[in-house]
C-alpha positions in Angstrom: 157.7 119.3 74.0 160.5 120.9 76.0 163.1 118.7 74.3 161.8 119.7 70.9 161.8 123.4 71.7 165.3 123.4 73.1 166.5 121.6 70.0 165.0 124.3 67.9 166.6 127.0 70.0 170.0 125.3 69.6 169.7 125.2 65.8 168.6 128.9 65.7 166.4 128.6 62.7 163.3 130.2 64.2 161.4 132.7 62.1 160.5 135.8 64.0 156.8 136.6 64.5 155.4 139.4 62.5 156.7 142.9 63.4 154.8 145.1 65.8 152.8 148.1 65.0 153.5 149.9 61.9 152.8 153.6 61.3 149.5 154.5 59.7 149.3 157.2 57.1 147.2 160.2 57.9 144.6 160.7 55.2 141.2 162.3 55.2 138.2 160.5 56.5 136.5 160.8 53.1 139.3 158.7 51.6 139.2 156.2 54.4 135.5 155.6 53.9 134.9 155.0 57.6 131.3 154.8 58.8 130.4 156.6 62.0 132.6 159.2 63.8 136.3 159.3 62.9 138.5 161.0 65.5 141.1 163.6 64.9 144.3 162.0 63.6 142.1 159.4 61.8 142.3 156.9 64.6 139.6 154.3 64.7 136.9 154.6 67.4 136.8 151.0 68.7 134.2 149.4 70.9 134.9 146.0 72.6 132.4 143.3 73.6 133.9 140.9 76.2 136.9 142.7 77.7 138.2 140.3 80.4 140.7 137.5 79.6 141.5 137.4 75.9 139.5 140.5 75.2 141.7 142.5 77.5 144.8 141.2 75.8 143.3 142.0 72.4 142.7 145.6 73.5 146.3 146.0 74.6 147.1 145.4 70.9 144.5 147.9 69.7 145.4 150.7 72.2 147.0 152.9 69.4 143.4 153.7 68.5 140.6 155.3 70.5 138.8 152.8 72.7 135.5 154.5 73.2 133.2 151.8 74.6 133.7 148.6 76.7 131.0 146.0 77.2 131.1 143.1 79.6 128.5 141.2 81.6 131.0 140.6 84.5 132.2 143.8 86.2 134.8 141.9 88.3 136.3 140.0 85.3 136.5 143.3 83.3 137.7 145.5 86.2 141.4 145.7 85.0 140.4 146.6 81.5 137.9 149.2 82.7 140.7 150.8 84.8 143.1 150.8 81.8 140.7 152.7 79.6 139.0 155.1 82.0 137.6 157.3 79.2 135.6 154.5 77.5 131.9 154.3 78.3 130.9 151.1 80.0 128.0 148.8 79.2 126.7 145.3 80.2 124.5 144.8 77.1 126.0 145.4 73.7 122.6 146.1 72.2 122.3 149.1 74.5 125.8 150.1 73.6 124.9 150.3 69.9 121.7 152.1 70.7 123.6 154.8 72.6 126.8 155.1 70.6 126.2 153.7 67.1 127.4 156.9 65.3 130.5 157.1 67.6 131.9 153.7 66.7 133.9 152.7 63.6 135.0 149.2 64.5 134.2 146.5 67.1 136.2 143.8 68.9 134.3 140.6 69.8 136.0 138.5 72.4 133.1 136.8 74.2 132.6 133.1 74.7 132.0 131.2 71.5 128.2 131.1 71.7 128.0 134.9 71.7 130.3 135.6 68.8 127.7 135.7 66.0 125.0 137.7 67.8 127.5 140.3 68.9 129.3 140.5 65.6 126.1 140.6 63.5 124.9 143.6 65.5 128.1 145.4 64.5 128.2 144.2 60.9 124.6 145.2 60.2 125.5 148.7 61.4 128.4 148.9 59.0 131.1 148.5 61.7 134.3 146.7 61.0 134.8 143.6 63.1 137.7 141.7 64.7 136.3 138.5 66.1 138.1 136.0 68.3 138.4 132.4 67.1 136.5 130.2 66.4 134.5 132.5 64.3 131.2 131.2 65.6 129.5 128.4 67.5 127.8 126.7 64.5 128.2 126.3 60.8 125.0 128.2 60.2 126.3 131.2 62.2 129.6 131.1 60.3 127.8 131.3 56.9 125.6 134.1 58.1 128.5 136.2 59.3 130.4 135.7 56.1 127.3 136.7 54.1 126.6 139.7 56.2 130.2 140.9 56.1 130.2 140.8 52.2 126.8 142.5 52.0 127.7 145.4 54.3 131.3 145.7 52.9 133.0 145.7 56.3 136.6 144.8 57.0 137.0 141.7 59.2 139.7 139.7 60.9 139.6 136.4 62.7 141.6 136.2 65.9 144.0 133.5 64.8 147.0 135.7 65.4 149.6 133.2 64.0 148.3 133.7 60.5 150.3 136.9 60.5 153.6 135.3 61.7 156.6 134.9 59.5 156.8 131.2 60.4 153.5 130.7 58.4 155.2 132.1 55.3 158.4 130.1 55.9 156.3 126.9 56.1 154.4 127.7 53.0 157.5 128.5 51.0 159.1 125.2 52.0 156.0 123.2 50.9 155.7 125.2 47.6 159.4 124.6 46.9 158.9 120.8 47.3 161.1 120.4 50.4 159.0 117.4 51.5 157.3 116.6 48.2 153.5 116.3 47.9 151.6 116.3 51.2 149.0 113.6 51.7 148.7 113.4 55.4 148.7 115.8 58.3 148.3 115.2 62.1 147.3 118.2 64.3 147.6 117.6 68.0 146.8 119.3 71.3 147.2 117.5 74.6 144.6 119.6 76.5 141.5 118.1 78.0 138.3 120.1 78.3 135.9 117.3 79.4 133.6 118.2 82.2 132.0 114.7 82.5 132.6 114.7 86.3 130.5 117.9 86.7 127.5 117.0 84.7 125.3 116.3 87.7 126.7 119.1 89.9 125.8 121.9 87.5 122.2 120.9 87.6 122.0 122.0 91.2 123.1 125.5 90.4 124.7 128.1 92.7 123.9 131.7 93.7 124.8 134.2 90.9 127.7 136.5 91.9 126.6 140.1 92.3 129.1 141.3 89.7 127.7 139.0 87.0 124.6 139.4 84.8 123.9 135.7 84.2 121.0 136.2 81.8 123.1 138.4 79.5 126.0 135.9 79.8 123.7 133.2 78.5 122.6 135.3 75.6 121.2 133.0 72.9 121.8 129.8 74.8 119.0 128.1 76.7 118.2 129.0 80.2 120.0 127.1 83.0 121.1 127.7 86.6 124.4 129.5 87.1 127.3 127.4 88.2 131.0 128.4 88.7 131.9 125.4 86.6 130.9 127.4 83.5 133.1 130.5 83.9 135.5 132.1 83.6 137.3 130.0 81.0 135.7 126.7 81.7 132.8 127.4 79.3 135.0 125.9 76.5 134.3 122.5 77.9 130.5 122.9 77.7 128.8 122.3 74.3 126.2 125.0 74.9 128.8 127.7 75.1 132.1 126.4 73.7 133.5 124.0 71.1 135.9 121.9 73.0 139.6 121.5 72.4 139.0 121.1 68.6 137.2 124.4 68.5 139.7 126.2 70.6 142.8 125.1 68.7 141.9 124.2 65.1 142.1 127.8 63.9 145.7 127.9 65.2 147.0 124.4 64.4 145.3 123.7 61.1 145.7 127.2 59.8 149.1 126.7 58.2 148.1 123.6 56.2 144.7 125.0 55.4 146.3 128.1 53.8 149.3 126.4 52.2 147.5 123.4 50.7 144.3 125.2 49.9 142.4 122.5 51.6 138.9 123.9 51.3 136.1 121.9 52.8 136.4 118.2 53.8 134.3 115.6 52.1 134.1 113.3 55.1 134.6 113.4 58.9 134.7 110.6 61.4 135.5 110.6 65.1 136.7 108.2 67.8 136.1 109.2 71.4 136.8 106.2 73.6 134.2 105.8 76.4 132.5 109.1 75.6 128.7 108.6 75.1 127.2 111.5 73.1 123.8 110.8 74.5 124.8 110.7 78.2 127.7 113.2 77.9 126.7 115.5 75.1 126.7 118.6 77.4 130.5 118.3 77.4 133.4 116.8 75.4 135.5 113.6 75.5 138.7 113.2 77.4 140.4 112.3 74.2 139.4 112.6 70.5 140.7 111.4 67.2 138.9 113.0 64.3 139.7 112.0 60.7 139.0 114.3 57.8 139.3 113.6 54.1 139.9 116.5 51.6 139.6 115.9 47.9 142.4 116.6 45.4 142.4 120.2 44.1 144.3 121.2 41.0 147.7 119.6 41.2 147.4 118.9 44.9 146.6 115.3 45.8 143.9 114.4 48.3 144.8 115.0 51.9 144.0 113.1 55.1 143.9 115.3 58.2 143.8 113.7 61.6 143.0 115.7 64.7 144.2 114.5 68.1 143.4 115.9 71.5 143.8 114.7 75.1 145.7 111.4 75.2 145.3 110.8 71.5 148.6 111.1 69.6 150.0 110.1 66.1 152.7 107.6 65.8 156.1 108.9 66.6 158.1 109.6 63.4 161.3 107.5 63.1 163.2 110.6 62.0 163.0 112.1 65.5 166.1 111.7 67.6 165.9 109.3 70.5 165.5 112.1 73.1 162.8 113.9 71.2 159.0 113.6 71.2 156.2 115.1 69.2 155.0 118.6 70.4 152.3 118.7 73.0 150.6 121.4 70.7 151.5 121.4 67.1 151.4 119.3 63.9 153.2 116.7 61.9 153.0 117.2 58.1 153.9 114.2 56.0 155.1 114.5 52.4 156.2 111.7 50.1 159.8 113.0 50.4 160.0 114.0 54.1 158.2 115.4 57.2 157.8 118.7 58.9 156.8 119.3 62.5 155.7 122.7 63.9 154.4 124.1 67.1 151.5 126.3 68.1 150.4 129.6 66.5 151.4 130.2 62.9 153.4 127.0 62.3 155.6 128.0 65.2 159.2 126.9 65.0 158.8 124.7 61.9 161.5 122.0 61.3 162.1 119.6 58.5 163.0 116.2 59.8 166.1 116.0 57.8 169.3 117.8 58.8 170.6 118.2 55.3 167.3 119.5 53.9 166.8 121.8 56.9 170.3 123.3 56.4 169.5 124.0 52.7 166.2 125.9 53.1 165.7 129.6 54.0 164.7 130.3 57.6 163.0 133.6 56.6 160.3 134.3 54.0 161.8 135.2 50.6 158.7 135.6 48.4 155.6 136.0 50.5 154.8 139.5 51.8 155.1 139.8 55.6 152.5 141.3 57.9 152.9 144.4 60.1 151.3 142.4 62.8 147.8 140.8 63.2 146.1 143.7 64.9 148.0 146.4 63.0 147.0 144.7 59.8 143.3 144.9 60.7 143.6 148.5 61.8 145.3 149.4 58.5 142.7 147.5 56.6 139.8 149.3 58.3 141.4 152.6 57.1 142.3 151.5 53.6 139.6 149.0 52.7 142.2 146.4 51.8 141.2 142.9 53.1 143.0 141.7 56.2 144.9 138.4 56.0 142.4 136.3 58.0 139.1 137.9 56.9 135.9 136.1 57.4 135.8 134.5 54.0 139.1 132.8 54.9 138.5 132.3 58.7 135.0 131.1 58.2 135.8 127.9 56.2 138.8 127.3 58.6 136.4 127.5 61.5 134.0 125.1 59.8 136.6 122.4 60.0 136.6 122.7 63.8 132.8 122.8 64.0 132.3 119.8 61.7 134.8 117.9 63.9 132.7 118.8 66.9 129.6 117.4 65.2 131.5 114.2 64.3 132.3 113.8 68.0 128.6 113.9 68.7 128.0 111.3 66.1 131.0 109.1 67.0 131.5 106.1 64.8 129.6 107.5 61.9 131.6 108.5 58.8 129.8 111.7 57.9 129.6 112.7 54.2 129.7 116.5 53.9 128.4 118.7 51.1 129.8 122.2 51.8 127.9 123.8 48.9 124.5 122.7 50.2 125.6 123.0 53.8 124.4 119.5 54.8 125.5 116.0 55.6 124.2 113.7 52.9 124.0 110.6 55.1 123.0 111.7 58.6 120.0 113.7 59.7 121.2 113.5 63.3 124.4 115.4 62.2 122.4 117.9 60.3 120.5 118.7 63.5 123.8 120.2 64.9 124.4 122.7 62.0 122.1 125.4 63.3 121.4 126.2 67.0 118.1 127.0 68.6 118.4 130.6 69.7 116.7 131.8 72.8 113.8 134.2 72.2 115.1 137.7 71.4 118.6 136.5 70.4 118.2 135.3 66.8 120.6 136.7 64.2 
């Protein structure tokens, strides 16, 4: 990884990420069409649900607006954000927040663990509030579909938190593909070397631990089934538990697959199959494998041929391309895109630091977007969209199907060895009732959408 990055730096062909905040025109609130109170200067009144960790980072990028309410179930985790926005009202339960402040809120940030995304976002959407939701959009395919449907019904502006979708490097990559720099793409390998498996803690968590005084454990569980608190679940480690997170594939697909999903117009896969080594879905289903290889097939669309997408995490890796120089290796987080005339490798968010594996072709292509409109920045884009009504670049009708790729892969992991046939229109697997059982979660009483 380091060798690859230094080589990119030497060649100085990086595309810069999208520009920072752009100015927002001052127009009347009647033109903006905002619901709820609109502050002087036509700034959005934003409430945030989940404000420690990523939520705190997101809020730093939304600080040009009025942050009017902060909701978090862990006062210690949220302490720094509470301090940064002293004028915002504080809550533990977002349902109470909406009861108290519904008319004072224009838009909502959702940055909770995955299992809470849909219930929090749906409370906002049904009240006509615009929503920025961290990736993956939801914890299940059913929840993704409901969020997309509700956002259309209530005509709210939405944005998925796959920040790289707004980067210039995404546009550079797409223009290269559209210009035929590597020919027709038929194979893609996305990879992330992270391991979120918690197999070694499966027995320990059953014993439980005392709940910290600063945490409301019942509210943290939300729609998930009741279980004893254990520090192995949070903060952050929840991604490795299937009741709360979606593993490495759920955490990274919306970043790493985004460039090819957008550029190739992949749509929904027709089949998914997973290899997971010694992972036993029955014994270990509360967590995720130490390594996964998930194979997707996408049908031809228009003039684009069918595409095979292979997901790799943990120790799983694609074969090293012969075009790499002897001192280079594939990125630890990134993708290898294979065309019939060449190959491209890129890094993390937004096809970071893309490179064609041919010196002569790389020298001939533009390193900046020449046709595709650039973004003012992922957060600024959403803010402006809330005020103008123009869809943001990664709205839920885009980010939802992208998220589904991750969630279908997580289901394939739980059905290892089965080649699952997927009918996206009917939202079902046509050859596995076991797999269909993972499409919709069982919500704890009082937490259904």
